[in-house]
MARDREN-884376 format. One record per residue (C-alpha): residue number from 0; residue in three letters; x, y, z. Coordinates in Angstrom, 2 decimals, decimal comma. Layout:
<pts>
<pt><n>NUM</n><res>ala</res><x>X</x><y>Y</y><z>Z</z></pt>
...
</pts>
This chain:
<pts>
<pt><n>0</n><res>met</res><x>0,00</x><y>0,00</y><z>0,00</z></pt>
<pt><n>1</n><res>leu</res><x>1,35</x><y>3,43</y><z>-0,92</z></pt>
<pt><n>2</n><res>val</res><x>-0,31</x><y>6,77</y><z>-0,30</z></pt>
<pt><n>3</n><res>ala</res><x>1,01</x><y>10,10</y><z>-1,53</z></pt>
<pt><n>4</n><res>phe</res><x>0,22</x><y>13,36</y><z>0,29</z></pt>
<pt><n>5</n><res>val</res><x>0,67</x><y>16,98</y><z>-0,67</z></pt>
<pt><n>6</n><res>his</res><x>0,83</x><y>19,20</y><z>2,43</z></pt>
<pt><n>7</n><res>asp</res><x>0,07</x><y>22,88</y><z>2,89</z></pt>
<pt><n>8</n><res>thr</res><x>3,73</x><y>23,69</y><z>2,29</z></pt>
<pt><n>9</n><res>asp</res><x>3,59</x><y>22,02</y><z>-1,15</z></pt>
<pt><n>10</n><res>lys</res><x>5,88</x><y>19,21</y><z>-0,08</z></pt>
<pt><n>11</n><res>leu</res><x>5,18</x><y>15,72</y><z>-1,32</z></pt>
<pt><n>12</n><res>ser</res><x>5,37</x><y>12,87</y><z>1,17</z></pt>
<pt><n>13</n><res>leu</res><x>4,90</x><y>9,13</y><z>0,84</z></pt>
<pt><n>14</n><res>glu</res><x>3,49</x><y>6,79</y><z>3,40</z></pt>
<pt><n>15</n><res>gly</res><x>3,39</x><y>3,01</y><z>3,22</z></pt>
<pt><n>16</n><res>ile</res><x>5,14</x><y>-0,30</y><z>3,80</z></pt>
<pt><n>17</n><res>val</res><x>8,30</x><y>-1,37</y><z>1,96</z></pt>
<pt><n>18</n><res>val</res><x>7,71</x><y>-4,67</y><z>0,18</z></pt>
<pt><n>19</n><res>gln</res><x>10,57</x><y>-4,71</y><z>-2,28</z></pt>
<pt><n>20</n><res>arg</res><x>13,71</x><y>-2,62</y><z>-2,56</z></pt>
<pt><n>21</n><res>ala</res><x>14,67</x><y>-0,87</y><z>-5,77</z></pt>
<pt><n>22</n><res>glu</res><x>17,61</x><y>1,34</y><z>-6,70</z></pt>
<pt><n>23</n><res>cys</res><x>16,81</x><y>4,17</y><z>-9,05</z></pt>
<pt><n>24</n><res>arg</res><x>19,10</x><y>6,47</y><z>-10,98</z></pt>
<pt><n>25</n><res>pro</res><x>18,01</x><y>9,57</y><z>-12,83</z></pt>
<pt><n>26</n><res>ala</res><x>18,24</x><y>9,66</y><z>-16,58</z></pt>
<pt><n>27</n><res>ala</res><x>21,20</x><y>11,76</y><z>-17,69</z></pt>
<pt><n>28</n><res>ser</res><x>18,98</x><y>14,22</y><z>-19,53</z></pt>
<pt><n>29</n><res>glu</res><x>19,49</x><y>17,92</y><z>-20,22</z></pt>
<pt><n>30</n><res>asn</res><x>17,06</x><y>18,94</y><z>-17,42</z></pt>
<pt><n>31</n><res>tyr</res><x>18,82</x><y>16,80</y><z>-14,81</z></pt>
<pt><n>32</n><res>met</res><x>22,24</x><y>18,14</y><z>-15,75</z></pt>
<pt><n>33</n><res>arg</res><x>20,94</x><y>21,72</y><z>-15,53</z></pt>
<pt><n>34</n><res>leu</res><x>19,46</x><y>20,99</y><z>-12,09</z></pt>
<pt><n>35</n><res>lys</res><x>22,73</x><y>19,51</y><z>-10,80</z></pt>
<pt><n>36</n><res>arg</res><x>24,72</x><y>22,43</y><z>-12,22</z></pt>
<pt><n>37</n><res>leu</res><x>22,44</x><y>24,90</y><z>-10,39</z></pt>
<pt><n>38</n><res>gln</res><x>22,81</x><y>22,93</y><z>-7,16</z></pt>
<pt><n>39</n><res>ile</res><x>26,60</x><y>22,97</y><z>-7,44</z></pt>
<pt><n>40</n><res>glu</res><x>26,63</x><y>26,72</y><z>-8,18</z></pt>
<pt><n>41</n><res>glu</res><x>24,36</x><y>27,44</y><z>-5,20</z></pt>
<pt><n>42</n><res>ser</res><x>26,51</x><y>25,39</y><z>-2,84</z></pt>
<pt><n>43</n><res>ser</res><x>29,71</x><y>27,08</y><z>-4,02</z></pt>
<pt><n>44</n><res>lys</res><x>28,38</x><y>30,60</y><z>-3,34</z></pt>
<pt><n>45</n><res>pro</res><x>29,76</x><y>32,05</y><z>-0,11</z></pt>
<pt><n>46</n><res>val</res><x>27,22</x><y>32,28</y><z>2,68</z></pt>
<pt><n>47</n><res>arg</res><x>28,59</x><y>35,57</y><z>4,01</z></pt>
<pt><n>48</n><res>leu</res><x>29,40</x><y>38,52</y><z>1,83</z></pt>
<pt><n>49</n><res>ser</res><x>31,21</x><y>41,73</y><z>2,67</z></pt>
<pt><n>50</n><res>gln</res><x>29,53</x><y>44,95</y><z>1,61</z></pt>
<pt><n>51</n><res>gln</res><x>30,81</x><y>48,43</y><z>1,13</z></pt>
<pt><n>52</n><res>leu</res><x>28,59</x><y>50,89</y><z>2,95</z></pt>
<pt><n>53</n><res>asp</res><x>27,60</x><y>54,25</y><z>1,49</z></pt>
<pt><n>54</n><res>lys</res><x>26,84</x><y>55,95</y><z>4,82</z></pt>
<pt><n>55</n><res>val</res><x>29,05</x><y>56,29</y><z>7,86</z></pt>
<pt><n>56</n><res>val</res><x>27,98</x><y>54,26</y><z>10,87</z></pt>
<pt><n>57</n><res>thr</res><x>27,00</x><y>56,74</y><z>13,58</z></pt>
<pt><n>58</n><res>thr</res><x>26,10</x><y>54,41</y><z>16,43</z></pt>
<pt><n>59</n><res>asn</res><x>29,28</x><y>54,38</y><z>18,47</z></pt>
<pt><n>60</n><res>tyr</res><x>29,57</x><y>52,23</y><z>21,53</z></pt>
<pt><n>61</n><res>lys</res><x>31,65</x><y>54,05</y><z>24,07</z></pt>
<pt><n>62</n><res>pro</res><x>33,67</x><y>52,02</y><z>26,55</z></pt>
<pt><n>63</n><res>val</res><x>32,36</x><y>51,99</y><z>30,09</z></pt>
<pt><n>64</n><res>ala</res><x>34,71</x><y>52,02</y><z>33,07</z></pt>
<pt><n>65</n><res>asn</res><x>32,46</x><y>49,76</y><z>35,13</z></pt>
<pt><n>66</n><res>his</res><x>29,30</x><y>47,99</y><z>34,01</z></pt>
<pt><n>67</n><res>gln</res><x>26,12</x><y>48,13</y><z>36,07</z></pt>
<pt><n>68</n><res>tyr</res><x>26,22</x><y>44,45</y><z>37,07</z></pt>
<pt><n>69</n><res>asn</res><x>29,81</x><y>44,89</y><z>38,33</z></pt>
<pt><n>70</n><res>ile</res><x>28,76</x><y>47,89</y><z>40,41</z></pt>
<pt><n>71</n><res>glu</res><x>25,87</x><y>45,93</y><z>41,95</z></pt>
<pt><n>72</n><res>tyr</res><x>28,17</x><y>42,99</y><z>42,70</z></pt>
<pt><n>73</n><res>glu</res><x>30,76</x><y>45,22</y><z>44,40</z></pt>
<pt><n>74</n><res>arg</res><x>28,06</x><y>46,97</y><z>46,46</z></pt>
<pt><n>75</n><res>lys</res><x>26,64</x><y>43,62</y><z>47,59</z></pt>
<pt><n>76</n><res>lys</res><x>30,13</x><y>42,37</y><z>48,43</z></pt>
<pt><n>77</n><res>lys</res><x>30,82</x><y>45,46</y><z>50,55</z></pt>
<pt><n>78</n><res>glu</res><x>27,52</x><y>45,08</y><z>52,40</z></pt>
<pt><n>79</n><res>asp</res><x>28,23</x><y>41,44</y><z>53,24</z></pt>
<pt><n>80</n><res>gly</res><x>31,81</x><y>42,13</y><z>54,24</z></pt>
<pt><n>81</n><res>lys</res><x>34,32</x><y>39,40</y><z>54,94</z></pt>
<pt><n>82</n><res>arg</res><x>32,90</x><y>36,12</y><z>56,08</z></pt>
<pt><n>83</n><res>ala</res><x>33,77</x><y>35,49</y><z>59,71</z></pt>
<pt><n>84</n><res>arg</res><x>34,21</x><y>32,01</y><z>61,13</z></pt>
<pt><n>85</n><res>ala</res><x>31,31</x><y>31,04</y><z>63,34</z></pt>
<pt><n>86</n><res>asp</res><x>31,42</x><y>28,48</y><z>66,15</z></pt>
<pt><n>87</n><res>lys</res><x>32,03</x><y>24,99</y><z>64,77</z></pt>
<pt><n>88</n><res>gln</res><x>28,97</x><y>23,50</y><z>66,49</z></pt>
<pt><n>89</n><res>tyr</res><x>26,76</x><y>26,25</y><z>65,04</z></pt>
<pt><n>90</n><res>val</res><x>28,06</x><y>25,52</y><z>61,51</z></pt>
<pt><n>91</n><res>leu</res><x>27,55</x><y>21,78</y><z>62,05</z></pt>
<pt><n>92</n><res>asp</res><x>23,93</x><y>22,41</y><z>63,06</z></pt>
<pt><n>93</n><res>met</res><x>23,35</x><y>24,46</y><z>59,92</z></pt>
<pt><n>94</n><res>leu</res><x>24,95</x><y>21,76</y><z>57,75</z></pt>
<pt><n>95</n><res>phe</res><x>22,92</x><y>18,95</y><z>59,32</z></pt>
<pt><n>96</n><res>ser</res><x>19,68</x><y>20,89</y><z>58,89</z></pt>
<pt><n>97</n><res>ala</res><x>20,59</x><y>21,55</y><z>55,24</z></pt>
<pt><n>98</n><res>phe</res><x>21,38</x><y>17,88</y><z>54,61</z></pt>
<pt><n>99</n><res>glu</res><x>17,99</x><y>16,95</y><z>56,07</z></pt>
<pt><n>100</n><res>lys</res><x>16,39</x><y>18,78</y><z>53,15</z></pt>
<pt><n>101</n><res>his</res><x>18,63</x><y>17,43</y><z>50,37</z></pt>
<pt><n>102</n><res>gln</res><x>21,13</x><y>14,60</y><z>50,22</z></pt>
<pt><n>103</n><res>tyr</res><x>23,64</x><y>16,29</y><z>47,89</z></pt>
<pt><n>104</n><res>tyr</res><x>24,95</x><y>19,87</y><z>47,86</z></pt>
<pt><n>105</n><res>asn</res><x>27,71</x><y>21,55</y><z>45,93</z></pt>
<pt><n>106</n><res>leu</res><x>30,19</x><y>23,66</y><z>47,87</z></pt>
<pt><n>107</n><res>lys</res><x>28,89</x><y>26,98</y><z>46,53</z></pt>
<pt><n>108</n><res>asp</res><x>25,39</x><y>26,27</y><z>47,85</z></pt>
<pt><n>109</n><res>leu</res><x>26,74</x><y>25,25</y><z>51,25</z></pt>
<pt><n>110</n><res>val</res><x>28,78</x><y>28,48</y><z>51,42</z></pt>
<pt><n>111</n><res>asp</res><x>25,60</x><y>30,46</y><z>50,66</z></pt>
<pt><n>112</n><res>ile</res><x>23,63</x><y>28,57</y><z>53,31</z></pt>
<pt><n>113</n><res>thr</res><x>26,20</x><y>28,79</y><z>56,10</z></pt>
<pt><n>114</n><res>lys</res><x>27,81</x><y>32,16</y><z>55,20</z></pt>
<pt><n>115</n><res>gln</res><x>31,22</x><y>30,73</y><z>56,15</z></pt>
<pt><n>116</n><res>pro</res><x>34,63</x><y>31,00</y><z>54,44</z></pt>
<pt><n>117</n><res>val</res><x>35,26</x><y>28,25</y><z>51,89</z></pt>
<pt><n>118</n><res>val</res><x>38,43</x><y>26,92</y><z>53,58</z></pt>
<pt><n>119</n><res>tyr</res><x>36,75</x><y>26,67</y><z>57,00</z></pt>
<pt><n>120</n><res>leu</res><x>33,67</x><y>25,01</y><z>55,52</z></pt>
<pt><n>121</n><res>lys</res><x>35,83</x><y>22,46</y><z>53,69</z></pt>
<pt><n>122</n><res>glu</res><x>37,60</x><y>21,58</y><z>56,96</z></pt>
<pt><n>123</n><res>ile</res><x>34,28</x><y>20,81</y><z>58,61</z></pt>
<pt><n>124</n><res>leu</res><x>32,90</x><y>18,98</y><z>55,57</z></pt>
<pt><n>125</n><res>lys</res><x>35,94</x><y>16,70</y><z>55,43</z></pt>
<pt><n>126</n><res>glu</res><x>35,09</x><y>15,56</y><z>58,96</z></pt>
<pt><n>127</n><res>ile</res><x>31,39</x><y>14,87</y><z>58,40</z></pt>
<pt><n>128</n><res>gly</res><x>31,01</x><y>14,45</y><z>54,65</z></pt>
<pt><n>129</n><res>ile</res><x>32,13</x><y>12,73</y><z>51,50</z></pt>
<pt><n>130</n><res>gln</res><x>32,97</x><y>14,64</y><z>48,33</z></pt>
<pt><n>131</n><res>asn</res><x>31,70</x><y>12,85</y><z>45,22</z></pt>
<pt><n>132</n><res>val</res><x>34,30</x><y>13,19</y><z>42,48</z></pt>
<pt><n>133</n><res>lys</res><x>32,57</x><y>11,18</y><z>39,76</z></pt>
<pt><n>134</n><res>gly</res><x>29,22</x><y>9,81</y><z>38,78</z></pt>
<pt><n>135</n><res>ile</res><x>25,85</x><y>11,51</y><z>38,62</z></pt>
<pt><n>136</n><res>his</res><x>26,49</x><y>13,68</y><z>41,67</z></pt>
<pt><n>137</n><res>lys</res><x>29,95</x><y>14,84</y><z>40,58</z></pt>
<pt><n>138</n><res>asn</res><x>31,52</x><y>17,67</y><z>42,65</z></pt>
<pt><n>139</n><res>thr</res><x>28,88</x><y>17,48</y><z>45,37</z></pt>
<pt><n>140</n><res>trp</res><x>29,07</x><y>16,74</y><z>49,07</z></pt>
<pt><n>141</n><res>glu</res><x>26,98</x><y>14,27</y><z>51,07</z></pt>
<pt><n>142</n><res>leu</res><x>27,07</x><y>13,17</y><z>54,69</z></pt>
<pt><n>143</n><res>lys</res><x>29,12</x><y>10,17</y><z>55,76</z></pt>
<pt><n>144</n><res>pro</res><x>26,96</x><y>7,09</y><z>56,45</z></pt>
<pt><n>145</n><res>glu</res><x>27,34</x><y>7,42</y><z>60,23</z></pt>
<pt><n>146</n><res>tyr</res><x>25,82</x><y>10,94</y><z>60,13</z></pt>
<pt><n>147</n><res>arg</res><x>22,89</x><y>10,15</y><z>57,82</z></pt>
<pt><n>148</n><res>his</res><x>19,50</x><y>10,21</y><z>59,51</z></pt>
<pt><n>149</n><res>tyr</res><x>17,01</x><y>10,89</y><z>56,74</z></pt>
<pt><n>150</n><res>gln</res><x>13,28</x><y>10,91</y><z>57,35</z></pt>
<pt><n>151</n><res>gly</res><x>12,70</x><y>8,02</y><z>54,90</z></pt>
<pt><n>152</n><res>glu</res><x>15,04</x><y>5,70</y><z>56,79</z></pt>
<pt><n>153</n><res>glu</res><x>13,78</x><y>3,86</y><z>59,86</z></pt>
<pt><n>154</n><res>lys</res><x>16,16</x><y>1,91</y><z>62,03</z></pt>
<pt><n>155</n><res>ser</res><x>14,99</x><y>-1,04</y><z>64,10</z></pt>
<pt><n>156</n><res>asp</res><x>17,31</x><y>-1,56</y><z>67,08</z></pt>
</pts>
């Protein structure tokens, strides 16, 4: 069975089941050779062309000393100030409460949550967590098995 369709875009499409395979070659007629020559000429034309402009371009982009997003970032950084080390137990409490919500965190998110310096946070994480270096959760931290107490887990002692 073979059905031919002509769509709104004037493209012909065929629908059916292949019963027998056939190899077809076009007849080397004058029309076919003209068509192939046009195709080759079209493909050899450069896609981009340079043009000579008649008018001078008047829209000049002047350099800016500091962009708006840089100014906002600097202002936010000044408001926050340097991150001070909090008490270790306080940071541990924040980390444990964060890991109750999600199993995996990347370091940047943990820094945002705890508001602690990266080096200090890494020290604490090395004690209580495992850094995943490969797999699906690459470059994320999770708690060591002895610290995991997720709501889904129930222990029977």
